[in-house]
C-alpha distance (Angstrom), angle and dihedral (degrees) to the residues before:
residue distance angle dihedral
M1 . . .
A2 3.76 . .
Q3 3.75 118.8 .
K4 3.75 118.3 -111.6
V5 3.83 112.5 -118.4
P6 3.80 116.2 -144.5
A7 3.82 115.5 -110.6
E8 3.82 92.3 -120.6
E9 3.81 92.0 60.2
K10 3.80 91.0 49.1
K11 3.80 92.0 53.0
G12 3.78 92.1 49.2
A13 3.79 92.5 50.1
V14 3.80 92.4 49.2
K15 3.82 92.2 49.1
A16 3.80 91.2 49.4
A17 3.81 91.7 49.9
K18 3.81 91.9 49.7
K19 3.80 91.0 48.7
E20 3.82 91.2 51.9
T21 3.81 93.2 51.0
K22 3.82 91.9 48.7
E23 3.79 90.7 51.7
H24 3.80 90.6 47.4
K25 3.80 92.4 52.1
A26 3.80 91.5 49.5
T27 3.79 93.0 52.3
S28 3.81 93.9 45.4
T29 3.83 91.1 51.4
A30 3.78 90.5 50.4
K31 3.80 90.9 51.5
T32 3.81 93.8 53.0
A33 3.80 90.9 47.3
T34 3.79 91.3 55.3
V35 3.80 91.8 47.9
R36 3.81 91.9 54.5
T37 3.80 94.7 49.5
T38 3.79 97.6 50.7
K39 3.79 114.8 117.2
V40 3.78 120.4 -123.4
K41 3.80 107.5 -139.5
D42 3.80 99.8 -168.5
P43 3.84 110.4 71.5
W44 3.81 92.0 -153.6
N45 3.82 88.2 62.4
V46 3.81 86.5 65.2
L47 3.82 99.5 37.7
V48 3.79 109.7 53.4
Y49 3.82 98.8 -177.6
P50 3.82 140.8 -37.4
H51 3.79 114.7 -89.8
L52 3.80 113.5 -119.9
A53 3.78 114.6 -160.3
E54 3.78 136.8 122.2
K55 3.79 91.4 -102.6
S56 3.81 92.1 52.3
M57 3.80 91.6 48.4
N58 3.82 89.8 52.8
M59 3.81 89.5 50.0
V60 3.79 90.2 52.6
E61 3.79 92.5 51.5
F62 3.80 102.4 38.3
D63 3.83 108.1 22.0
N64 3.84 101.7 31.7
K65 3.83 90.2 -123.5
L66 3.80 131.9 140.7
T67 3.80 122.4 -150.2
F68 3.80 123.6 -149.8
I69 3.77 137.7 172.9
V70 3.81 104.5 -128.2
R71 3.78 138.1 -175.5
R72 3.80 115.3 -77.8
T73 3.80 91.2 -124.0
A74 3.81 94.6 51.3
T75 3.79 116.8 113.1
K76 3.80 125.7 -146.9
K77 3.79 89.2 -105.5
D78 3.83 91.4 53.2
I79 3.81 90.9 49.4
K80 3.80 92.7 48.6
E81 3.82 92.5 49.6
A82 3.81 92.2 46.9
I83 3.81 93.8 52.1
E84 3.80 92.7 44.5
T85 3.82 92.4 51.0
L86 3.80 96.4 44.4
F87 3.79 99.6 45.5
D88 3.85 103.9 22.5
V89 3.80 93.7 -125.8
K90 3.79 135.3 126.7
V91 3.82 114.4 -109.4
V92 3.81 113.9 -151.2
K93 3.80 100.8 -174.8
V94 3.80 139.6 2.4
Q95 3.79 123.6 -156.9
T96 3.79 122.2 -173.8
E97 3.76 133.5 -160.5
T98 3.79 131.5 -175.8
M99 3.78 110.1 -141.3
T100 3.80 125.1 -144.3
S101 3.81 89.1 -108.3
G102 3.82 88.2 64.6
K103 3.79 96.3 -108.1
K104 3.79 122.6 125.4
K105 3.80 119.3 -129.0
A106 3.81 123.7 -161.7
Y107 3.80 128.1 -160.8
A108 3.81 113.2 -159.0
K109 3.80 118.5 -165.8
L110 3.79 111.2 -152.7
S111 3.79 126.5 -147.8
E112 3.80 122.0 -97.7
D113 3.82 94.4 -100.3
A114 3.83 93.6 53.7
S115 3.79 122.0 77.2
A116 3.80 118.0 -140.5
S117 3.81 91.3 -168.0
E118 3.82 90.7 58.6
I119 3.80 91.9 51.7
A120 3.82 90.9 45.1
S121 3.79 90.4 53.7
R122 3.83 90.3 49.4
L123 3.82 88.7 53.0
G124 3.79 91.6 48.1
M125 3.80 94.2 -115.1
V126 3.81 95.0 125.5
């Protein structure tokens, strides 16, 4: 027959197990937080490719906006920094959208002194 374990030993084992799981959760949360805050140094790791569609061409011409497909993990700040470093322009606003295909699209509005059509022609969009 199985030996009977005293109630005090059971309580101690349960408390120790709970303490271990709490510590494990705290360390795993800290790891994910550090992964999200890491900086991506290469701008083309953020910007996957420029989006070529009729709507994006109209935005280039009339609204001074550029449209890119970006990484799903990229933040608006990452996108803004990547565009500013690659093309030496000032980005006023970044809007993002997750498409039904699972890709993330970013619209970057450039400042008045920067020309989106010039950058689009450099990228071969126009």
